[in-house]
ZAPA-91098 format. One line per field, with one value per atom (N, C-alpha, C): residue number from 1; residue in three letters; atom name; y, x, z. Coordinates in pm, 1 decimal, decimal comma, always signed. Atoms other than C-alpha are relative to their C-alpha. Layout:
BEGIN
pos <- c(NUM/...) .
code <- c(ala/...) .
site <- c(CA/...) .
v <- c(Y/...) .
u <- c(X/...) .
w <- c(Z/...) .
END
This chain:
BEGIN
pos <- c(1/1/1/2/2/2/3/3/3/4/4/4/5/5/5/6/6/6/7/7/7/8/8/8/9/9/9/10/10/10/11/11/11/12/12/12/13/13/13/14/14/14/15/15/15/16/16/16/17/17/17/18/18/18/19/19/19/20/20/20/21/21/21/22/22/22/23/23/23/24/24/24/25/25/25/26/26/26/27/27/27/28/28/28/29/29/29/30/30/30/31/31/31/32/32/32/33/33/33/34/34/34/35/35/35/36/36/36/37/37/37/38/38/38/39/39/39/40/40/40/41/41/41/42/42/42/43/43/43/44/44/44/45/45/45/46/46/46/47/47/47/48/48/48/49/49/49/50/50/50/51/51/51/52/52/52/53/53/53/54/54/54/55/55/55/56/56/56/57/57/57/58/58/58/59/59/59/60/60/60/61/61/61/62/62/62/63/63/63/64/64/64/65/65/65/66/66/66/67/67/67/68/68/68/69/69/69/70/70/70/71/71/71/72/72/72/73/73/73/74/74/74/75/75/75/76/76/76/77/77/77/78/78/78/79/79/79/80/80/80/81/81/81/82/82/82/83/83/83/84/84/84/85/85/85/86/86/86/87/87/87/88/88/88/89/89/89/90/90/90/91/91/91/92/92/92/93/93/93/94/94/94/95/95/95/96/96/96/97/97/97/98/98/98/99/99/99/100/100/100/101/101/101/102/102/102/103/103/103/104/104/104) .
code <- c(thr/thr/thr/ser/ser/ser/ile/ile/ile/glu/glu/glu/his/his/his/asn/asn/asn/lys/lys/lys/ser/ser/ser/ile/ile/ile/leu/leu/leu/glu/glu/glu/ile/ile/ile/gly/gly/gly/asp/asp/asp/leu/leu/leu/thr/thr/thr/val/val/val/asn/asn/asn/thr/thr/thr/asp/asp/asp/thr/thr/thr/arg/arg/arg/gln/gln/gln/val/val/val/trp/trp/trp/val/val/val/arg/arg/arg/gly/gly/gly/lys/lys/lys/glu/glu/glu/thr/thr/thr/arg/arg/arg/leu/leu/leu/thr/thr/thr/pro/pro/pro/lys/lys/lys/glu/glu/glu/phe/phe/phe/ala/ala/ala/ile/ile/ile/leu/leu/leu/glu/glu/glu/leu/leu/leu/leu/leu/leu/ala/ala/ala/arg/arg/arg/asn/asn/asn/lys/lys/lys/gly/gly/gly/ile/ile/ile/val/val/val/leu/leu/leu/ser/ser/ser/val/val/val/ala/ala/ala/lys/lys/lys/ile/ile/ile/tyr/tyr/tyr/glu/glu/glu/ala/ala/ala/val/val/val/trp/trp/trp/lys/lys/lys/glu/glu/glu/val/val/val/phe/phe/phe/tyr/tyr/tyr/lys/lys/lys/ser/ser/ser/asp/asp/asp/asn/asn/asn/thr/thr/thr/val/val/val/met/met/met/val/val/val/his/his/his/ile/ile/ile/thr/thr/thr/lys/lys/lys/ile/ile/ile/arg/arg/arg/asp/asp/asp/lys/lys/lys/ile/ile/ile/glu/glu/glu/glu/glu/glu/asp/asp/asp/ser/ser/ser/lys/lys/lys/his/his/his/pro/pro/pro/ile/ile/ile/tyr/tyr/tyr/ile/ile/ile/lys/lys/lys/thr/thr/thr/val/val/val/trp/trp/trp/gly/gly/gly/ile/ile/ile/gly/gly/gly/tyr/tyr/tyr/lys/lys/lys/ile/ile/ile) .
site <- c(N/CA/C/N/CA/C/N/CA/C/N/CA/C/N/CA/C/N/CA/C/N/CA/C/N/CA/C/N/CA/C/N/CA/C/N/CA/C/N/CA/C/N/CA/C/N/CA/C/N/CA/C/N/CA/C/N/CA/C/N/CA/C/N/CA/C/N/CA/C/N/CA/C/N/CA/C/N/CA/C/N/CA/C/N/CA/C/N/CA/C/N/CA/C/N/CA/C/N/CA/C/N/CA/C/N/CA/C/N/CA/C/N/CA/C/N/CA/C/N/CA/C/N/CA/C/N/CA/C/N/CA/C/N/CA/C/N/CA/C/N/CA/C/N/CA/C/N/CA/C/N/CA/C/N/CA/C/N/CA/C/N/CA/C/N/CA/C/N/CA/C/N/CA/C/N/CA/C/N/CA/C/N/CA/C/N/CA/C/N/CA/C/N/CA/C/N/CA/C/N/CA/C/N/CA/C/N/CA/C/N/CA/C/N/CA/C/N/CA/C/N/CA/C/N/CA/C/N/CA/C/N/CA/C/N/CA/C/N/CA/C/N/CA/C/N/CA/C/N/CA/C/N/CA/C/N/CA/C/N/CA/C/N/CA/C/N/CA/C/N/CA/C/N/CA/C/N/CA/C/N/CA/C/N/CA/C/N/CA/C/N/CA/C/N/CA/C/N/CA/C/N/CA/C/N/CA/C/N/CA/C/N/CA/C/N/CA/C/N/CA/C/N/CA/C/N/CA/C/N/CA/C/N/CA/C/N/CA/C/N/CA/C/N/CA/C/N/CA/C/N/CA/C/N/CA/C/N/CA/C/N/CA/C) .
v <- c(-87,2/-3116,7/+105,0/-103,0/-2848,7/+123,9/-116,0/-2582,6/-18,0/+28,7/-2748,9/+25,6/-18,3/-2736,9/+147,3/-142,5/-2358,8/+72,8/-65,0/-2287,5/+26,5/-30,8/-2112,1/-24,8/+31,5/-2181,1/-138,2/+136,7/-2549,1/-22,7/+20,4/-2632,3/-143,1/+134,5/-2971,5/+5,9/-13,4/-2943,8/+125,2/-112,8/-2721,0/+28,3/-17,7/-2738,2/+89,2/-91,6/-2449,4/+11,9/-10,0/-2446,5/+110,8/-109,1/-2122,8/-21,4/+33,4/-2214,8/+123,4/-123,5/-1851,7/+49,3/-50,2/-1748,9/-112,2/+119,3/-2105,4/-6,0/+4,0/-2080,4/-110,7/+105,4/-2351,0/+40,7/-25,0/-2300,7/-125,9/+112,5/-2570,3/+54,3/-51,7/-2482,2/+148,0/-144,4/-2114,0/+45,8/-35,0/-2126,0/-31,5/+24,2/-2084,8/-104,4/+107,5/-2386,4/+7,7/-12,0/-2367,3/-137,8/+122,8/-2640,1/+32,1/-16,5/-2689,1/-0,6/+3,1/-2648,3/-139,5/+136,2/-3027,6/-43,5/+34,0/-3076,1/+70,3/-75,2/-2802,1/-62,5/+59,0/-2960,1/-130,9/+126,0/-3298,6/+28,7/-33,1/-3146,5/+58,3/-58,7/-2939,7/-108,2/+107,9/-3245,5/-85,4/+81,5/-3450,4/+77,2/-81,3/-3164,0/+21,2/-19,6/-3101,8/-128,9/+130,4/-3473,2/-65,8/+46,5/-3504,0/-122,2/+121,3/-3850,6/-101,3/+89,3/-4003,3/-52,3/+59,7/-4246,0/+20,0/-21,3/-4141,5/-93,4/+91,6/-4397,1/+78,6/-61,2/-4325,1/+43,2/-33,6/-4332,5/+125,2/-116,3/-4080,2/+127,8/-115,5/-3845,1/+39,0/-26,9/-3877,3/+67,5/-53,7/-3812,6/+139,2/-132,0/-3514,2/+106,3/-97,4/-3346,7/+16,0/-7,1/-3435,1/+12,2/-11,4/-3430,4/-95,4/+105,3/-3749,4/-130,7/+131,9/-4104,3/-75,0/+79,6/-4323,8/-140,6/+129,8/-4632,0/-108,3/+102,3/-4807,1/+53,0/-38,0/-4807,9/+58,5/-54,6/-4575,7/+74,7/-60,7/-4387,5/+149,5/-145,1/-4034,7/+55,4/-50,7/-3983,8/-25,1/+33,4/-4162,3/+95,0/-91,3/-3945,3/+138,5/-130,8/-3627,7/-1,2/+11,9/-3748,5/+3,5/+0,5/-3816,5/+140,9/-137,4/-3463,3/+90,4/-79,5/-3310,4/-32,7/+40,2/-3511,8/+58,6/-57,4/-3396,0/+147,0/-143,3/-3037,1/+31,7/-35,7/-3055,4/-82,3/+87,2/-3339,2/+24,9/-8,7/-3311,1/-122,9/+125,8/-3676,7/-67,5/+51,2/-3782,0/-152,4/+146,2/-4149,7/-40,6/+23,5/-4121,7/+117,6/-117,1/-3877,1/+10,2/-23,1/-3719,6/+60,8/-62,5/-3539,0/-93,9/+86,9/-3755,5/-144,5/+140,6/-4117,7/-90,1/+102,1/-4414,9/-104,9/+111,3/-4665,9/-108,2/+97,8/-4967,0/-72,3/+68,9/-5113,8/+80,4/-80,8/-4833,6/+138,3/-135,7/-4483,1/+82,0/-94,2/-4181,2/+77,1/-85,9/-3966,4/+95,6/-92,0/-3671,3/-23,1) .
u <- c(+2,8/-10663,0/+108,4/-103,3/-10416,0/-48,4/+53,9/-10648,7/+22,4/-18,7/-10633,6/+144,2/-140,8/-10252,4/+38,4/-30,7/-10263,5/-71,3/+74,9/-10502,2/+90,3/-79,0/-10347,0/-79,3/+84,0/-10642,6/-59,4/+51,1/-10717,3/-91,5/+95,8/-11029,3/-50,1/+51,2/-11124,2/-82,3/+85,8/-11423,2/+37,0/-37,7/-11320,8/+149,6/-144,7/-10953,5/+29,4/-38,7/-10810,8/+151,4/-144,7/-10456,9/+25,6/-36,8/-10320,7/+146,0/-135,5/-10017,4/+85,4/-77,0/-9919,1/+59,0/-45,3/-9898,4/+51,4/-41,2/-9824,1/-67,7/+79,2/-10100,0/-103,8/+100,3/-10339,3/-101,5/+107,1/-10675,7/-83,2/+88,6/-10883,6/-115,8/+120,3/-11241,3/+15,9/-14,5/-11151,6/+116,1/-112,5/-10846,7/+131,3/-129,1/-10493,5/+79,9/-81,2/-10270,3/+138,2/-136,9/-9893,0/+59,3/-68,6/-9708,1/+145,1/-139,0/-9336,4/+2,4/-6,8/-9217,7/-23,3/+20,3/-9206,5/-145,1/+140,3/-9549,8/-88,8/+79,0/-9690,1/+13,5/-23,4/-9531,8/-77,0/+75,0/-9687,2/-149,0/+142,3/-10029,7/-38,8/+28,5/-10015,3/-1,5/-6,6/-9912,2/-126,8/+120,7/-10201,3/-124,2/+116,9/-10451,4/-9,7/+0,4/-10349,5/-35,5/+30,5/-10396,7/-118,4/+117,3/-10729,7/-62,5/+63,0/-10879,0/+96,5/-101,5/-10556,0/+88,2/-87,3/-10360,5/+144,4/-142,2/-9995,2/+81,9/-84,4/-9736,3/+95,5/-98,8/-9492,4/+121,5/-116,4/-9211,4/-26,0/+33,1/-9389,4/-1,9/+3,2/-9453,9/+142,4/-137,8/-9093,6/+78,5/-78,2/-8942,4/-46,5/+52,4/-9172,0/+38,2/-23,9/-9109,2/+148,4/-141,8/-8747,0/+91,9/-77,6/-8630,7/+118,9/-101,6/-8432,1/-65,4/+51,7/-8469,1/-32,8/+43,6/-8660,1/+55,4/-65,8/-8441,9/-60,2/+45,1/-8580,5/-116,3/+112,7/-8875,3/+52,8/-27,1/-8840,0/-124,7/+119,4/-9079,4/-11,6/-2,0/-9001,2/-136,0/+129,4/-9325,0/-107,8/+101,0/-9536,2/+5,5/-15,6/-9395,4/-54,9/+50,7/-9470,3/-151,9/+145,9/-9823,9/-63,9/+51,9/-9881,0/+0,0/-8,7/-9764,6/-103,4/+101,5/-9989,2/-137,9/+130,5/-10287,4/-22,7/+12,9/-10218,8/-39,6/+26,6/-10244,5/-131,7/+118,4/-10538,5/-124,6/+114,8/-10762,9/-57,2/+61,6/-11014,6/+37,9/-38,5/-10936,7/+101,6/-105,1/-10602,6/-2,8/+11,6/-10683,9/-108,0/+107,5/-10990,5/-2,2/-14,0/-10876,0/-108,7/+96,5/-11123,0/+67,4/-68,7/-10868,9/+101,7/-104,9/-10560,3/-31,0/+36,7/-10661,8/+118,8/-100,4/-10427,7/-62,9/+41,7/-10464,1/+104,0/-94,7/-10301,2/+74,7/-85,9/-10010,0/+32,1/-22,1/-10017,3/+54,3/-44,4/-9992,2/-108,9/+93,4/-10206,0/-76,3/+77,7/-10476,9/-84,3/+99,0/-10702,2/-126,4) .
w <- c(+116,9/-12828,6/+11,7/-2,0/-12926,9/+74,4/-72,1/-12784,5/+149,8/-142,4/-12441,5/+42,7/-34,8/-12448,8/+7,4/-2,9/-12497,9/+112,8/-106,5/-12211,2/+120,4/-119,1/-11914,5/+127,8/-115,7/-11681,5/-23,3/+9,2/-11628,2/+119,1/-108,5/-11427,3/-0,5/-20,6/-11290,7/+127,6/-117,4/-11059,6/+77,6/-86,4/-10766,7/-1,0/+11,7/-10870,0/-120,0/+107,3/-11074,1/-1,8/+18,8/-11213,8/-101,2/+90,8/-11363,8/-38,4/+43,7/-11572,2/-27,0/+19,4/-11636,1/+131,9/-130,1/-11269,8/+90,2/-75,1/-11149,5/+136,9/-122,6/-10890,5/-9,8/-9,2/-10774,5/+106,0/-96,1/-10606,5/+13,4/-28,0/-10441,3/+82,2/-65,7/-10345,4/+34,6/-15,6/-10387,8/+85,9/-87,5/-10158,9/-70,9/+65,1/-10294,2/+77,1/-56,4/-10235,4/-62,0/+50,5/-10265,6/-28,1/+39,4/-10452,9/-33,2/+42,4/-10511,2/-153,5/+147,1/-10873,2/-59,7/+51,6/-10925,1/+18,5/-23,4/-10766,8/-102,0/+97,1/-10990,6/-138,6/+132,4/-11300,1/-16,6/+5,6/-11218,7/-12,5/+3,8/-11151,7/-135,3/+131,1/-11471,2/-108,1/+98,6/-11675,2/+4,8/-13,9/-11536,9/-43,7/+35,5/-11578,3/-150,5/+146,0/-11940,2/-74,5/+60,0/-12008,4/+71,0/-75,4/-11823,1/-68,0/+49,3/-11859,0/-57,7/+56,8/-11989,9/+113,2/-101,2/-11773,0/-44,3/+28,1/-11758,0/+88,4/-76,3/-11654,1/+89,1/-88,6/-11373,8/-81,2/+83,3/-11632,5/-82,5/+83,0/-11856,6/+85,3/-90,4/-11562,3/+38,2/-41,7/-11442,5/-111,7/+112,1/-11786,2/-40,8/+36,7/-11855,2/+102,8/-107,1/-11518,4/+31,8/-37,2/-11441,0/-121,5/+124,7/-11805,8/-0,9/-2,7/-11748,0/-41,8/+34,9/-11874,0/+128,9/-114,6/-11629,9/-17,0/+13,1/-11577,3/+87,2/-93,8/-11276,9/+82,1/-84,2/-11049,1/+131,0/-132,9/-10754,9/+44,7/-57,9/-10533,5/-23,6/+17,9/-10655,9/-40,7/+48,0/-10849,8/+104,6/-100,0/-10587,5/+119,8/-113,6/-10307,7/-35,3/+42,1/-10505,2/-15,6/+13,2/-10588,2/+138,7/-137,1/-10216,9/+58,2/-51,4/-10128,7/-66,6/+70,4/-10396,9/+55,7/-54,5/-10270,5/+138,3/-134,1/-9914,7/-6,6/+13,7/-10041,1/-70,1/+79,3/-10284,9/+30,0/-24,9/-10168,6/+139,3/-132,8/-9885,1/+81,9/-64,0/-9804,7/-91,8/+88,9/-9952,4/-13,6/+9,0/-9882,4/-100,6/+97,6/-10110,6/-97,7/+87,0/-10380,5/-106,5/+107,4/-10621,0/-122,8/+113,1/-10840,5/-63,8/+56,1/-10887,3/+36,7/-18,5/-10934,6/-32,9/+27,8/-10916,5/-90,1/+85,0/-11198,9/+25,8/-51,4/-11036,8/-110,2/+94,7/-11226,6/-124,8/+120,2/-11484,7/+33,9/-31,5/-11339,8/+65,4/-61,9/-11255,6/-106,3/+89,1/-11410,2/+82,1/-56,8/-11338,3/-78,9) .
END
């Protein structure tokens, strides 16, 4: 919804993303993300429940056309999971939708 796109505080379970201050908290503890990691997390959080393709994530965050498959998005997702998930091998926030992309 358009209201969701205007929210500066995005909450998903114990994950809080403040888009004004660019801060992230997990289970009440602040977690630092790089600007690209934050942009990916914000994009996924604003589109909660929607599967976003790797190409869509890449083009939204890097502002470039996605020409070929590379590991850029996957590497950043892995780094985000390492920072926000209790068990990055069994993520509860960022889910992989095999063959399509990622979602929160």
